C-alpha positions as CSV (number, residue, x, y, z in Angstrom):
1,M,-5.4,8.8,-57.6
2,L,-3.3,7.2,-60.3
3,S,-5.1,3.9,-59.9
4,T,-8.2,5.6,-61.5
5,L,-6.3,6.8,-64.6
6,V,-7.0,3.9,-66.9
7,A,-9.2,3.6,-70.0
8,I,-11.8,1.2,-68.9
9,P,-15.6,1.3,-68.7
10,S,-16.8,4.2,-66.3
11,A,-20.2,2.4,-65.4
12,P,-19.6,-1.1,-63.9
13,R,-23.2,-2.3,-63.8
14,L,-23.0,-3.8,-67.3
15,T,-19.3,-4.9,-67.2
16,S,-20.7,-8.6,-67.0
17,K,-22.2,-8.2,-70.5
18,I,-19.7,-5.7,-72.1
19,V,-16.3,-7.2,-71.2
20,G,-14.2,-5.0,-73.4
21,S,-14.0,-2.5,-76.5
22,S,-11.5,-0.8,-78.8
23,I,-11.4,1.9,-81.2
24,I,-9.3,1.1,-84.2
25,L,-8.3,3.4,-87.1
26,D,-7.3,2.2,-90.5
27,V,-3.9,3.8,-90.4
28,P,-0.4,2.6,-90.7
29,Y,0.6,3.5,-87.1
30,E,-1.3,2.8,-83.9
31,D,-3.4,5.8,-82.7
32,L,-1.5,8.1,-85.0
33,I,-2.5,10.0,-88.1
34,L,0.5,11.3,-90.1
35,I,-0.3,14.1,-92.6
36,Q,2.1,15.4,-95.2
37,E,2.3,19.2,-95.7
38,S,0.1,20.5,-98.6
39,F,-0.7,23.8,-99.9
40,D,-4.1,22.5,-101.1
41,N,-5.5,21.7,-97.7
42,D,-7.6,19.0,-99.1
43,S,-9.8,17.1,-96.7
44,I,-8.5,14.0,-95.0
45,P,-10.7,11.1,-95.1
46,I,-10.2,8.6,-92.2
47,S,-12.1,5.3,-91.3
48,G,-11.9,2.6,-88.8
49,K,-14.1,0.4,-86.6
50,I,-15.4,0.0,-83.1
51,K,-15.1,-3.4,-81.5
52,L,-17.5,-4.5,-78.6
53,E,-16.8,-7.8,-76.7
54,L,-20.1,-9.0,-75.4
55,K,-20.5,-11.8,-73.0
56,S,-24.2,-12.2,-73.5
57,K,-27.2,-10.7,-75.5
58,L,-27.8,-7.2,-74.8
59,N,-30.4,-4.5,-75.7
60,V,-29.0,-1.1,-76.4
61,Y,-30.5,2.2,-77.6
62,R,-27.4,3.4,-79.5
63,V,-23.6,3.4,-79.8
64,K,-22.2,6.9,-80.0
65,L,-18.7,8.0,-81.0
66,R,-17.0,11.4,-80.7
67,L,-13.7,12.7,-81.8
68,I,-12.8,15.9,-79.8
69,G,-9.9,18.3,-80.5
70,A,-9.3,20.7,-77.5
71,F,-7.1,23.8,-77.3
72,K,-5.8,24.5,-73.8
73,L,-4.0,27.3,-72.1
74,D,-2.7,27.0,-68.5
75,F,0.0,29.2,-67.1
76,L,0.9,32.1,-64.8
77,Q,1.3,35.5,-66.4
78,I,3.8,37.7,-64.5
79,S,3.9,41.5,-65.4
80,K,4.8,44.7,-63.7
81,N,2.8,47.8,-63.1
82,Q,3.9,51.5,-63.3
83,S,5.4,51.1,-59.7
84,K,7.5,48.1,-60.9
85,N,5.6,45.8,-58.7
86,S,5.1,42.2,-60.0
87,L,1.5,41.2,-60.9
88,V,0.6,37.6,-61.2
89,S,-2.5,36.5,-63.0
90,I,-3.8,33.1,-64.0
91,V,-4.4,32.3,-67.7
92,K,-6.6,29.2,-67.9
93,E,-8.7,28.5,-71.0
94,R,-10.1,25.4,-72.7
95,K,-12.0,25.2,-76.0
96,N,-13.2,22.4,-78.3
97,F,-12.1,23.6,-81.7
98,L,-13.1,20.3,-83.4
99,E,-15.9,17.9,-82.7
100,C,-16.7,14.9,-84.8
101,Y,-20.0,13.1,-84.1
102,W,-21.3,9.7,-84.9
103,D,-24.9,9.9,-83.5
104,N,-25.5,6.1,-83.7
105,L,-23.1,3.6,-85.3
106,L,-25.8,0.8,-85.1
107,V,-27.6,3.0,-87.9
108,D,-25.1,5.0,-89.8
109,S,-21.2,4.8,-90.0
110,N,-20.9,8.4,-91.3
111,G,-19.9,11.2,-89.0
112,D,-20.4,14.9,-89.1
113,V,-17.8,17.6,-88.3
114,I,-18.3,20.8,-86.3
115,V,-15.4,23.3,-86.6
116,H,-15.4,26.0,-84.1
117,N,-13.4,29.3,-84.5
118,F,-11.6,30.5,-81.6
119,K,-13.9,33.3,-80.6
120,K,-16.9,33.2,-78.3
121,V,-19.2,32.1,-81.2
122,G,-18.7,28.7,-83.1
123,S,-19.1,28.1,-86.7
124,K,-20.4,24.9,-88.0
125,N,-19.2,23.0,-91.0
126,K,-21.0,19.7,-91.9
127,N,-18.8,17.6,-94.1
128,K,-20.1,15.7,-97.1
129,R,-21.6,12.3,-96.5
130,W,-20.0,9.0,-97.3
131,N,-22.0,6.1,-98.8
132,K,-24.1,4.7,-96.0
133,K,-23.4,1.1,-94.9
134,K,-26.2,-1.2,-94.0
135,I,-25.9,-2.3,-90.3
136,P,-27.4,-5.8,-89.7
137,F,-29.3,-5.3,-86.7
138,L,-33.0,-5.1,-86.1
139,R,-35.0,-3.3,-83.5
140,K,-37.4,-5.2,-81.3
141,N,-41.0,-4.8,-82.1
142,G,-42.4,-1.9,-80.3
143,S,-39.0,-0.9,-78.9
144,N,-36.3,1.6,-79.7
145,N,-33.6,-0.8,-78.7
146,F,-31.2,-3.0,-80.7
147,N,-30.5,-6.6,-80.2
148,I,-26.8,-7.2,-80.1
149,G,-24.4,-9.9,-79.0
150,P,-23.2,-12.3,-77.7
151,G,-19.6,-12.4,-79.2
152,E,-17.5,-9.8,-80.9
153,L,-19.5,-6.9,-82.5
154,E,-17.7,-4.6,-85.2
155,L,-19.1,-1.2,-86.1
156,P,-17.4,0.7,-89.0
157,F,-17.1,4.5,-89.0
158,N,-16.0,7.1,-91.6
159,I,-15.4,10.8,-91.7
160,E,-13.4,13.6,-93.5
161,L,-11.3,15.9,-91.4
162,P,-10.4,19.5,-92.4
163,G,-7.2,19.7,-94.4
164,D,-6.0,22.5,-92.2
165,I,-6.6,20.5,-88.9
166,P,-4.1,21.6,-86.1
167,E,-1.5,19.1,-85.2
168,T,-1.0,17.6,-81.8
169,V,1.1,19.6,-79.4
170,E,1.7,17.8,-76.1
171,G,5.0,18.9,-74.7
172,L,4.7,22.7,-74.1
173,Q,4.1,23.7,-70.5
174,S,1.8,26.5,-71.2
175,V,-0.4,25.3,-74.1
176,S,-1.6,22.0,-75.7
177,I,-3.5,20.7,-78.6
178,L,-5.0,17.2,-77.9
179,Y,-7.4,14.8,-79.5
180,N,-9.3,11.8,-78.1
181,F,-12.1,9.4,-79.0
182,E,-15.0,9.0,-76.7
183,L,-17.2,5.7,-77.1
184,I,-20.5,5.8,-75.4
185,V,-23.2,2.9,-75.2
186,E,-26.6,3.9,-74.1
187,D,-29.9,2.2,-73.3
188,D,-33.4,3.5,-73.7
189,S,-33.8,4.8,-70.2
190,I,-36.3,7.7,-69.8
191,N,-33.8,9.5,-67.6
192,D,-31.0,10.9,-69.9
193,E,-28.5,11.0,-67.2
194,S,-28.7,7.2,-66.6
195,R,-28.7,6.2,-70.3
196,Q,-25.0,5.8,-70.4
197,I,-24.2,2.4,-69.6
198,Y,-20.7,2.0,-70.8
199,S,-17.8,4.4,-71.9
200,D,-14.4,4.1,-73.3
201,Y,-11.6,6.6,-74.4
202,R,-8.8,6.5,-76.9
203,Y,-6.0,9.0,-77.3
204,L,-5.3,10.2,-80.9
205,R,-2.1,11.9,-82.2
206,I,-2.5,13.9,-85.4
207,L,1.1,14.7,-86.6
208,K,2.4,16.5,-89.8
209,T,5.6,16.0,-91.6
210,I,7.1,18.0,-94.4
211,S,7.3,16.9,-97.9
212,G,10.6,15.5,-99.5
213,D,10.8,18.6,-101.8
214,N,10.6,21.1,-99.0
215,M,13.3,23.7,-99.7
216,A,14.4,23.6,-96.0
217,I,15.8,20.1,-96.4
218,H,18.1,21.1,-99.1
219,E,19.0,24.6,-97.7
220,E,22.5,24.5,-96.3
221,M,22.8,27.0,-93.4
222,S,26.0,28.7,-92.8
223,M,27.2,31.9,-91.1
224,G,30.6,33.6,-91.3
225,K,32.2,36.8,-90.3
226,T,35.6,38.6,-90.2
227,I,36.9,40.2,-87.0
228,P,39.3,42.8,-88.5
229,G,42.9,42.1,-87.7
230,K,42.0,39.0,-85.7
231,L,40.4,36.1,-87.4
232,Q,37.7,34.8,-89.5
233,Y,35.0,32.0,-88.7
234,E,32.5,29.9,-90.4
235,L,29.6,28.0,-88.8
236,K,27.8,25.4,-91.0
237,I,25.1,22.7,-90.9
238,P,24.1,20.9,-94.1
239,S,20.3,21.3,-93.7
240,R,17.9,24.0,-92.2
241,A,15.5,21.1,-91.6
242,L,16.3,19.1,-88.4
243,A,14.3,15.9,-87.6
244,I,13.3,15.2,-84.0
245,G,15.5,12.4,-82.8
246,S,18.2,12.8,-85.4
247,K,21.9,13.7,-85.2
248,I,23.0,16.7,-87.4
249,P,26.5,17.3,-88.6
250,L,28.2,20.6,-87.6
251,S,31.2,22.3,-89.0
252,I,33.0,25.0,-87.2
253,K,36.0,26.6,-88.9
254,I,38.3,29.4,-87.4
255,F,41.0,31.0,-89.6
256,P,43.5,33.0,-87.3
257,F,45.5,35.8,-89.0
258,E,48.4,35.1,-86.7
259,K,49.4,31.7,-85.4
260,R,49.5,30.9,-81.6
261,N,48.0,34.3,-80.7
262,F,44.6,32.7,-79.8
263,Q,43.7,30.3,-77.2
264,M,40.5,28.2,-77.6
265,N,38.5,28.1,-74.4
266,K,35.0,26.8,-74.9
267,I,32.4,26.0,-77.6
268,S,28.8,25.7,-76.7
269,V,25.7,25.2,-78.9
270,T,22.2,25.8,-77.6
271,M,18.9,25.1,-79.1
272,M,16.2,27.8,-78.1
273,Q,12.5,26.9,-78.6
274,E,10.2,30.0,-78.8
275,Y,6.5,30.0,-79.1
276,W,3.7,32.5,-79.3
277,M,0.2,31.7,-78.2
278,K,-3.2,33.5,-78.5
279,D,-6.0,33.3,-76.1
280,L,-9.8,33.5,-77.0
281,S,-9.7,37.3,-76.5
282,D,-6.9,37.6,-79.1
283,E,-4.2,38.5,-76.5
284,I,-0.8,37.2,-77.5
285,Y,1.7,35.6,-75.1
286,F,5.3,34.6,-75.6
287,D,7.5,32.0,-74.0
288,K,10.8,30.2,-74.6
289,T,12.7,27.3,-73.3
290,I,16.1,25.8,-73.8
291,V,15.9,22.4,-75.5
292,F,19.5,21.5,-75.0
293,K,22.9,23.0,-74.5
294,Q,26.0,21.1,-75.7
295,S,29.4,22.2,-74.7
296,M,33.0,21.4,-75.6
297,N,36.4,22.4,-74.0
298,D,38.6,19.5,-75.0
299,F,39.7,20.0,-78.5
300,G,42.4,17.2,-78.8
301,N,44.8,17.7,-81.7
302,L,42.9,20.6,-83.2
303,V,44.9,22.8,-80.9
304,E,48.4,23.0,-79.3
305,Q,48.5,20.4,-76.5
306,G,48.6,22.0,-73.1
307,S,47.9,25.6,-74.1
308,N,44.9,25.1,-76.4
309,R,46.4,27.7,-78.8
310,L,45.4,27.8,-82.4
311,I,48.5,26.6,-84.5
312,D,46.7,26.8,-87.8
313,I,43.2,26.6,-89.3
314,F,40.9,25.2,-86.5
315,Q,38.3,22.9,-88.3
316,L,35.9,20.9,-86.0
317,N,33.5,18.4,-87.5
318,S,31.0,17.2,-84.9
319,E,27.3,16.5,-84.4
320,L,24.3,18.0,-82.7
321,E,21.9,15.4,-81.1
322,I,18.3,16.5,-81.3
323,P,16.1,15.1,-78.6
324,D,13.9,12.3,-79.5
325,N,10.7,12.9,-77.5
326,L,7.8,15.3,-77.8
327,K,8.1,16.2,-74.1
328,R,11.4,17.8,-74.5
329,I,11.0,19.3,-77.9
330,T,8.0,20.4,-80.1
331,Q,7.9,20.5,-83.8
332,D,7.8,23.8,-85.7
333,C,4.2,24.5,-86.4
334,Q,1.8,27.5,-87.1
335,L,-1.7,26.9,-86.3
336,P,-4.7,28.5,-88.0
337,N,-5.7,31.9,-86.7
338,S,-2.2,32.3,-85.3
339,L,-3.4,30.3,-82.4
340,L,0.1,28.9,-81.7
341,E,3.4,29.2,-83.5
342,V,6.5,27.3,-82.4
343,R,10.1,28.2,-83.8
344,H,13.6,27.1,-83.2
345,K,17.1,28.5,-83.5
346,L,20.6,27.4,-82.7
347,I,22.8,29.8,-80.7
348,F,26.5,29.4,-81.1
349,Q,29.0,30.8,-78.5
350,I,32.7,30.5,-79.0
351,S,35.1,31.7,-76.3
352,L,38.7,32.5,-77.2
353,F,41.6,34.5,-75.5
354,D,43.7,36.9,-77.6
355,H,47.3,36.8,-76.1
356,S,48.5,39.7,-78.3
357,S,45.8,42.1,-76.6
358,N,45.4,40.2,-73.4
359,K,41.6,40.2,-73.9
360,G,38.8,37.6,-74.5
361,I,37.0,37.3,-77.8
362,E,33.4,36.2,-77.8
363,I,31.9,34.9,-81.0
364,K,28.1,34.8,-80.9
365,A,25.8,33.7,-83.8
366,N,22.2,32.5,-84.3
367,I,21.0,30.1,-87.0
368,P,17.3,29.6,-87.6
369,V,16.2,25.9,-88.1
370,L,13.1,24.1,-88.9
371,V,12.4,21.2,-86.4
372,Y,10.1,18.6,-87.9
373,I,8.7,15.1,-87.4
374,S,10.1,12.2,-89.5
375,P,8.6,8.8,-89.1
376,T,11.9,7.3,-90.2
377,V,13.6,8.4,-87.1
378,E,12.9,6.8,-83.7
379,M,11.0,9.1,-81.4
380,K,8.7,9.1,-78.5
381,G,5.6,10.7,-77.1
382,R,4.2,11.1,-73.6
383,L,2.3,8.2,-71.9
384,V,-1.4,9.1,-71.8
385,L,-3.9,7.9,-69.2
386,F,-7.6,8.7,-68.9
387,D,-9.7,9.3,-65.8
388,R,-12.4,6.6,-66.0
389,N,-14.8,8.9,-64.3
390,T,-14.4,12.0,-66.2
391,G,-12.6,11.1,-69.4
392,K,-10.0,13.7,-68.8
393,I,-6.4,13.2,-70.2
394,H,-3.4,12.9,-67.9
395,F,0.1,12.5,-68.9
396,R,2.2,10.0,-66.7
397,T,5.3,12.0,-65.5
398,G,8.6,10.8,-66.8
399,E,7.1,8.0,-69.0
400,L,7.3,7.9,-72.7
401,V,6.0,5.5,-75.5
402,P,7.5,4.9,-78.9
403,L,5.7,6.5,-81.8
404,F,5.4,5.3,-85.5
405,V,4.8,1.7,-84.3
406,S,3.2,-0.3,-87.1
407,D,-0.4,-1.2,-86.6
408,R,-0.4,-4.3,-88.8
409,S,-0.9,-6.9,-86.1
410,R,-4.1,-5.2,-84.9
411,H,-5.6,-5.4,-88.4
412,D,-5.1,-9.1,-88.8
413,G,-3.6,-8.5,-92.2
414,D,-6.7,-6.9,-93.7
415,N,-4.9,-3.7,-94.5
416,A,-1.5,-4.9,-95.3
417,S,-1.8,-3.5,-98.8
418,V,-2.4,0.2,-97.6
419,I,0.9,0.3,-95.4
420,V,3.0,1.8,-98.2
421,G,4.8,5.0,-99.0
422,T,7.2,6.4,-101.6
423,A,10.8,7.5,-101.2
424,D,9.9,11.2,-101.8
425,T,7.3,11.2,-99.0
426,C,10.2,10.7,-96.6
427,P,11.8,14.0,-95.7
428,V,14.4,12.0,-93.6
429,G,17.2,14.4,-94.7
430,H,20.0,13.0,-96.6
431,F,22.5,14.2,-93.9
432,M,21.6,11.6,-91.2
433,P,24.4,9.1,-90.4
434,Q,23.7,6.1,-92.4
435,H,23.8,3.7,-89.4
436,Q,20.6,5.5,-88.0
437,L,18.6,5.2,-91.1
438,P,15.8,2.6,-90.9
439,P,15.4,0.2,-93.9
440,L,12.1,1.6,-95.0
441,P,10.8,5.1,-95.8
442,P,7.7,6.1,-94.1
443,P,4.1,5.2,-94.9
444,N,2.2,8.6,-95.5
445,Y,-1.5,8.7,-94.7
446,E,-2.7,10.4,-97.9
447,E,-0.6,8.2,-100.1
448,R,-1.3,4.9,-98.5
449,V,-3.5,3.5,-101.4
450,R,-1.5,4.6,-104.3
451,D,2.2,4.1,-103.7
452,R,4.6,1.3,-103.7
453,L,7.0,0.6,-100.8
454,M,10.6,1.5,-101.7
455,V,13.7,0.2,-99.9
456,I,16.7,2.5,-99.5
457,A,20.0,0.5,-99.1
458,H,22.5,1.9,-96.7
459,N,25.8,1.0,-95.1
460,N,27.2,1.4,-91.6
461,S,29.5,4.2,-90.5
462,N,31.6,4.7,-87.5
463,S,31.6,7.5,-85.1
464,S,33.6,8.9,-82.1
465,N,32.6,11.3,-79.3
466,D,33.4,15.0,-79.6
467,F,30.9,17.0,-77.6
468,D,30.6,16.0,-73.8
469,E,26.8,15.6,-74.1
470,S,26.3,12.6,-76.5
471,T,27.4,14.0,-79.8
472,D,29.5,12.1,-82.1
473,R,31.8,12.6,-85.0
474,T,30.6,10.8,-88.1
475,N,31.9,10.5,-91.7
476,D,30.5,10.1,-95.2
477,Y,27.2,12.0,-94.6
478,D,26.7,12.5,-98.3
479,E,26.5,8.8,-99.2
480,L,22.8,8.8,-99.1
481,A,22.5,11.8,-101.4
482,R,24.5,10.0,-104.1
483,Q,22.1,7.0,-104.0
484,E,19.8,6.8,-107.0
485,V,16.1,6.7,-105.9
486,P,13.3,6.4,-108.4
487,T,11.0,9.4,-108.8
488,Y,7.4,9.3,-108.0
489,E,6.4,8.9,-111.6
490,E,8.7,6.1,-112.1
491,T,7.3,4.3,-109.1
492,M,3.7,4.8,-110.2
493,L,4.5,3.1,-113.6
494,R,5.7,-0.2,-111.9
495,P,3.3,-2.8,-110.9
496,V,2.3,-3.1,-107.3
497,E,3.5,-6.4,-105.8
């Protein structure tokens, strides 16, 4: 039942002493680690703390923490045999590919990493140790327990994650990559099954963004062709990289060789999401979904009123609206061992009627694009709930939560100095309408202790509707590109305020 899907203690017999807990990461965004793409795949150090609220004094054996990364396949595979009969098989697999352990935070704040491959046999990689921090608790004489409480208890933790760690994938129907913390408090009971006296869970998103110098951001995508004796056409978007939640300028030009011979009927643009996934036996599966389809059949003064005939050059400047949540669209990604690959493309269809030949003309074209996550663009993720008895993750249907929400308030100002970033860590794309740009570039996790926060000034622009599915016409898309932003080296030479 939904009433059980909450992150609360699973064992009620000590709730009178442990009244609450929290798992807090030292990151700019709440429960989210943002990693910028890198060819070096350097390890990623993370740190945080556990908070336990104790109503009275308590004796415990240990406080354990785990971070689990799980890969899951769950779908129906339909195939046909030689007799062309449909065969339905269930593909259902789950494997923990990453496990981080803190055996007892009362003794040691450093964790160990176990990375499994995606075969039947796992390989262990123990990461290097951090400097151990002393924990100010003493065991009772002749006992394996620790005396803690009353009040609020904070236990720090540290670990280094692999640089090629897979990113969270939570919106595909057939496959997912999910992370969560598990906190367990144990006593010194002889029976191992009854040692656990308290547990709590926390969902963690690990997302990746592209760097500001990624070629896809600056790569203009266009496609054109000549239909002999008929017309020429050109389709253009200013960048191959499309940020989730952004609006992308679109230009469509048609050059008819003879005026008034061609009648414009309809223009539609579809984004197709394709993905390949591999099971533990290395069998590859393919699936695809339509992310959106935007259509237009009212062309205003671009055509002859009443007849929709092309009078002269047809030039449409409009926008494509990329969905703003990870349920409807998943970022482009390619996971290690080709476990999962997600790609996107735009499919253009333009329908005209040729009055000279009394036949229709269909223009079809595909443009591959790179869909990425940008923390400067408002976007949402799925609402996550935990089963308090099993710790299993459940997504609440139809409910979303905002991502890239600053975590400053939860840190009481202690980490205000690390919430920083540079202009070139922000691949927002200089083709976004200016009125949608937030005032600050994103804090990037790896750069948080070195860089200085830069402010990009921007002005408002007006827009009007063109497409019938929430697309707008905008102007002056190149204004941001003309602004002068300091280089990374110039920023580093300035004092930190």
